[in-house]
C-alpha positions, 0 to 999 in steps of 0.5 A: 519611634523610640530612641535608645534610652542609652542605659548601661552605656559604658561611655555615659552617652546619656550625658551627650544627649542631655548636652545637645538637648540643653543647647537646643533648649538654650537657643529656643529660649533666646528667642523672644516672641509674643506668638507661637514659634514654628520650628522647621527641621532639615530632613536628616536632623528630623530623622534624629530629632528624638535621638539628640533632644529630650524636650517634651511637649510641656517644655516646648509649650513653655518655650512658645513652640507651636509646631515642629515640621520637617523642612521637606514637608508640604507647606500648607498655605491655608494654615499660614505661619506666625511672625517667627520661624526657626530653621534647624539645618546642616550648613549644606548648600542644598538644605540652605536652598530649601530654607530659602524656598520655604521662606519664599513660600511663607512670603507669598501672601504676607504683607508684614516682615517675617522674623527667621532664625537659622540654627546651623549644626556645623560650620556656616560657610560662604556658599551658604551665604551666597544661596541666601543672597541669590534668593534675596532673603535679606530683603524679605525677612529679618534673619538671624543665623546662629550656631547649634552645637549639636556634635555627635548624636547617640544612636545606641549605647556604643554608636555615634553619628552626625547624619552627614551623609554627603561628607565624602562628596563635599570633600573630594568633589566639592572641595569643601572640607568644612565638614572636617571641622564639624567632626572636630567640634563634635569630638571636642563636645564629646570630650567636654562630657567624657574628659580629654582623651590622652592618646590619639592615632590618625591615618589618612588625609581626612583623618589628619584634617580632623586632627589639625582642626581639633588642635586648632580648637584646643589652641583657641578654646583650651583643652577639655577637662579631665575625666571626672572618674576613671570609669568614664575616661576614654583611653585613646582615640583612633581617627581613620579615613574612609579611603583606607578601606573602600572594600568594606562598604562595598561588600555584602554583610552577612550579619543580622544588622548588616542585612537589615540595612542591606535588604530591609532599609534599616536606618537610624535605628528604625526598620519598616515592618508589617504593621500587624507585628506592632500594637494597636496604635498603628492606623488600620489602613497602614500596611507598614510601620516603623520598628525601633531596634537598639540595645534596649531590645535584649534579643536584638542586643544578643543577635544583631552581630551574629551571622545569618546562618547562626540566626535561626539556631539562636532564635530557636534557643530563645523560643525554648527559653521563653517556653520554659519561663512561661511554664515557670510563671504558670506554676508561680501563679497557680502554686500553693506554696507561693509567698506574698513577696513572690506574688507581688513580683509576678505582674512585673515578671509577666509584663517583661515576659510578654514584651520578650515574646512580642520582641521575639516574634518580631525578630523571627518575622525579620529573620524570615524576610531576610532568609527568603532573600539570602537563600535565593539563587540570585543572592548567592550568585552575587555573593560568590561573584563578590568573593571571586572579585576579592580573590582577584579573579577577572570577572568584568564579563560577569558584570557586563552580563548583569548590565545586559540583564538590567540588574539594579544599577547600584549592584552594577556600580558596587561590583565595578568599583570593587573590581577596580579597587582590588585590581588597582583599576580597570583596563582602559578599553574595558572601562570605557566599554562598560561605561558606555554600556551602562549609559546606554542601558540605564541612561546618560544622566549617569555620566557625571556619576562616573566622574564622581566615583573616579574623583573619590577613588572608587573607580580608576583606569589601570596605571603603568605599575603592576597592581598591588595586592593590599588585601593579601598584605593585610591578610583580609581575604581567604577566611572562608572556613571560619566557623560562623556559629562560634567564630574566632575571627572577625572575617565571619561578618562577611563570610571570609573578608576581614575589614582592614580597619580591624587590623589597624585598630587591633595593632593600635591597642596592642603593646607595640601600637602601630610600630608593629605594622609600620610597613603595612601602614605605608601601603595605605594612602595618606599620612599617619601619626600617634600622639600622647598627652603628657599632662594626663597622669596614670596612663593605662598600659592597656587601652580598655575604652577606645573611641574609633572615628571613621571619617567618611562613613562606617558600615554595619559590617565594620561595627560588628567586627569592632564589637567582636574585637572588643569581646575578644580583647576585653575592651569597649569601643565607642564607634563614631562617624559622620554617617552609617551605611554601606552598599546603596546607602554608601554610594547614593550620596556620592553619585550625581544624576543630571536629569535630561530634559527636566527644568531646574525646578523639576529636579529640586 
């Protein structure tokens, strides 16, 4: 896997990666040990390891690092462990429990005490301490707990994440809002690199929580330094709560990148493909291999946000261009009037051409895999059902029919939540009837899943007041005649639905800011406010670089819509969130499954 090089990023994100890499280097350097140190990295942070660190094998050897393994990997008892081990984790109870269990495995046959360091990427809380205390870790090892100021992880030239998939569940179900402080710390660390952001907008309760935490950090540690240059400066920051628009992560995207996630499990910049599409470094007996996709890939950069119907014509045009380029290179190699300077450039041109050819073949293969599904009757029926639900047609009977057909549970829950959101709830009798049907068909272990969906606000029962048509107020639906080949509206990303955050962001960067949509803002849940830092001079009349932070996760559909808006308004968006995902990836961290008849150890 190859992380994005971040070259050409208008936000200088390579400096963000360098800062997090330096922070990890400093922590590892602070450990004194006369033997090799084992480093164990929590699963999500392991997935992002090369996105936030630039430590090479030589530097790791200098630091005395023996092995680096994921926390969830199988412990090889016969290999043992030296006297010092470092855990790099998110301060989440489930991860701290895994750390405690791993330490217990280390200590089974040891007669000497082990020195353990826990580097945590967010706010260490009392619940994490409770786990360590219950497992009697202090009696087994000498333990040191230190913060690792990781902040946002650059995933692409305009995309930041934290890998904090369970934030919504922590805030709304667990009552633990320490994750909001973690996002505020990430913003503060980002400002240390790009300079203080002069204008701030926020909407929603979680967004306000992040702003309050950010204000607290500024009071304690002072404001961030100003941008070193105007080119590096971010003009404004827009903090938005995921609860403002649950429709987008539940809707089916129709862009190439969105469908890669939806159908081929594209995540963290990596998709699993046929091993034959990659080079000879893949083992012979391996059928699938990871393929990294980012703006480093010129073809992917061009097609990642286009509609699936436009993908075929685009790839065909790229084939034509490459064929013409191939003919030009052949003439240059065999021509009589070729200069020495041109000959010296040929090897590099041929190498780049071959790389483009391989990349194009990979994208054609991915396109064929996706279109095989999108052209199927089942996919079209599901999309048409979503469209009908968004138009407020009563389709609970169709959802029940899918239950009887034993359709994938996440498809059922996705449609049910969408129906509930559009209609401000489901009638009492029908809701409990469908709930009973789902538990009978899929298992009673999903009983708590409904409680979680209700607490987060994805499912509800009809209230006494008439339902409010928020989608029509925001003019978010009905754009089904949009030209998807040459779109003029961000609704092309789903074939007719425009994500609500586009309206909020477009108004924020407009001449009247949020004053122009004051009535609409009041229709959405949670408080809103705008702030301007008077200490920053030369305030721009037009925002050219905007940081959009969505608390609770953002979908590739919304990312594509923001990029489209940036092209239309001639501005650049830096998009950040605690996690990236929609559909199953959005719902899965929210659900809670209680496995009937299994012991606690079997579940964990």
